[in-house]
C-alpha positions, 0 to 999 in steps of 0.5 A: 618041676613041681614043688621043687625049690632051689638055693642059690648064693648070689657071690660068685654063682647067680652074678659071676663076680665073687667080690661085691666091692664093686657094689659098694663102691656105688652104693659109697658115690650115688648115695654118699659122694667122691668122699666115701669113695675115695675113702673106701677105694684107700681101704681096698688093698687092706680089705684085701689083704684081710681076705687073703689072711683068712680074716675076709668076713672082718674085711667084708664088715669094714667095707659095709662099715664104711659104706654105710656109716650115716647114710639114710635108709631112704638115700640107701633103698634109692640106689638099690631100686633105681642104679643096683640092679642094671649092673646086677643084671648085666654081671648074671650067669646066664647059664646059673639063672637057667637052673635058677628059674625051673625051679618052683620056690627060690631062694637066694643068699648074699653076703651083702646087706639085704637092702641093696639086692632085694629088689633086684632079686625079687623083681628081675630074677623072680627069688621068692626069699632072699637071705642075707645082712641086716644094716641098723638103723638109729631112731632116726633114720641112719645107718649105723654100719653095722650088721646084724644076722636074724635066725643064726648062722646062714644055713640055720636060716635057709632051714627056718625057710623050709620048716613045712616044706621038704628040703631044698632039691639043689643047692648053687654054690662055690665050696670054698665060701663061708656064705655057702654054708647053706649047701648041706641042707641041698639034697643036690648041690651044683657048682660054677663054672655051670655048663649048658643043660638042655634039660635046662634050656628048653625050660629057661625062663629070661630074666626080667629085663631093666629098662628104668635105670639111674645114677651116673657112673656108666662102669661098675667101679672095679677098683682100677676102674674106680681109679680113673674115675677119680683121676679123670674127673679134674679134666673132665670138668675142664673139658666140659666148661670149654666145650659148653662154652664152644657150643655158646659161643661158636656159629652150628656150622663150625661146632662138629669140626672144632668139638672133634678137637676135644674129642666130641663126635657125631656120626650122622646117617641118611639124608637130613631135609633141607632148609626151607627157601625162605622163612614162612615160605611154607609150614615147616617140617617136624622133626620126630626125634627119639630121646636119648638125653637132654642134647638130642636137639641140640647135636641135631641143630649142630648136624643141620647147621641151624637153630632149630626149637626144641619142644620140652616139658619138664626140663630146668629153667638153668637149661633152658638159659643155658641152651644155644637153641630155643626152647619151647615149654608145653604145659600138658594140656593138649589144646594149648600145646596143640595151638604152641606147637602150629603155632612153632610149625607156622615160624619153619623148622621144629624137634620134638621127642615124643617119648617125654623122657630119655630111656637108657636101655635098647627101648623105645617107650611109647609116643605121644599121638599129639605130633600126628595130628598137626602137620603132614610134614614128619621126619623122623630121626634116630639118636644114639649115643655113647659114653665112656665114665658118665650117664648124661640122664637122671631121674633122682638128680638135677637136671640142670647138670646133665649136658655138664657130665655128658660133657666130662666123657673123654670122648661122648660120641652120638649118632644121628640118622635121618628117615624119609619124610613119612609119606602123604598116606602114612598120615593122617591127612590119609585117614590115619588115625593119630595113634597108629602114626605115631606108633608107627614111627615108634616102630621104624625109629626102633628098627634103626636102632634094633630096640625094643617099642614098649608101652612105658612112659614118663610117669612108669619111669619116674615112679620106678627111679624116683617116686614121683610122676617126673613134673619139675616144679618150679623152685626157689634159687635156695632151694636149686643150689642145695639141689646142685649142692646134692647132685654135685656132691659125688664131687664136692662132699 
């Protein structure tokens, strides 16, 4: 549609849930802590009562105030950039999106603060403009909890966007909604539920997927889920301590049997290679693993029932100390790292994750080709995991607590699939370039897991989520303790 335009409501239209409360809960948990999370949940019945009494705007302002008051602007922007897009994308109404994406100029109206949704809407849904509430911030950069509406009513602000253009061609929104008063400014109107339209199917443009996201919560905290999380946390912490203790004290062969008693499960597919008959009798096998969490090489060692050293780059010193397997820290200096890996392979088997960082979504990041140059005994291993409450990876928090969050889940499940060792003709010995070998291994692992291959790297991930390149620097003990408090503030604040 040439020079066509659409204005759409977000809540209840582009995303299915008309109530933004769960997104406020996400901001409260990730940007502030458990206390604010609990307070907001306690206020939920009162907010619902206000809504049913025809005072929905008062309830919304109360939710916004409790969520944002005293939170630094940079922290709000960080959560909006790294955490919220994944949950908005999961709730996207694809039929509404098909209509929305078929227009050339796209405007979205939201009743939440604009900062919460703008990054998602512009980067993933290709929106041109976002109309929403503006958070007020004091001179120190902290949110006051109040909002201001610039330019009058929603309808007036939409008209201003089309001042020099014809009125919007299409308006998408619910009929009984205060934020959908803009519909009167549009030539045509459409209301949910939206039906499948063959014309829109032909012009269907997929939203840009969310490949990188952060935050500890796996599920969107609607009130029932939030209550369940709060009730589970004390039991989860105790269970995590027990599980970590089991991993540190028991022999590897016994861990899979004992872990089942505490809810853990490991699913093994394929045939793992046998250990060498005697240490040093031949070069070790290099296990090339997909990287889902910090636990990948630990789970691999558990399955193989022997401690396989793991190559690491930027894990914390605490993680190295607590690790039940040996770790080999790389330097990012190519020739130095190559020598380290060769020495370890001369001693025996070794595990490496050539993506260099974890990815939660069904994508594989670009594989470093260094491993392909150093050995022909390559065994690809497809690792994947499932958790119910807490993610076991972080870009914004402290990585040393990743295993704790993993073990706090009621029933963590790991899937380990061993592929056949690469034939000689698929390695550098047959004249293949290291990059060809690395790309081939990436493709077969992606096919095994049903994932997509990408060219993204660890630097891409950390630039998106944390605004840095992901390097872990050595910091003082006091600074480490401050970071622990920051990471655990959802539990102790």
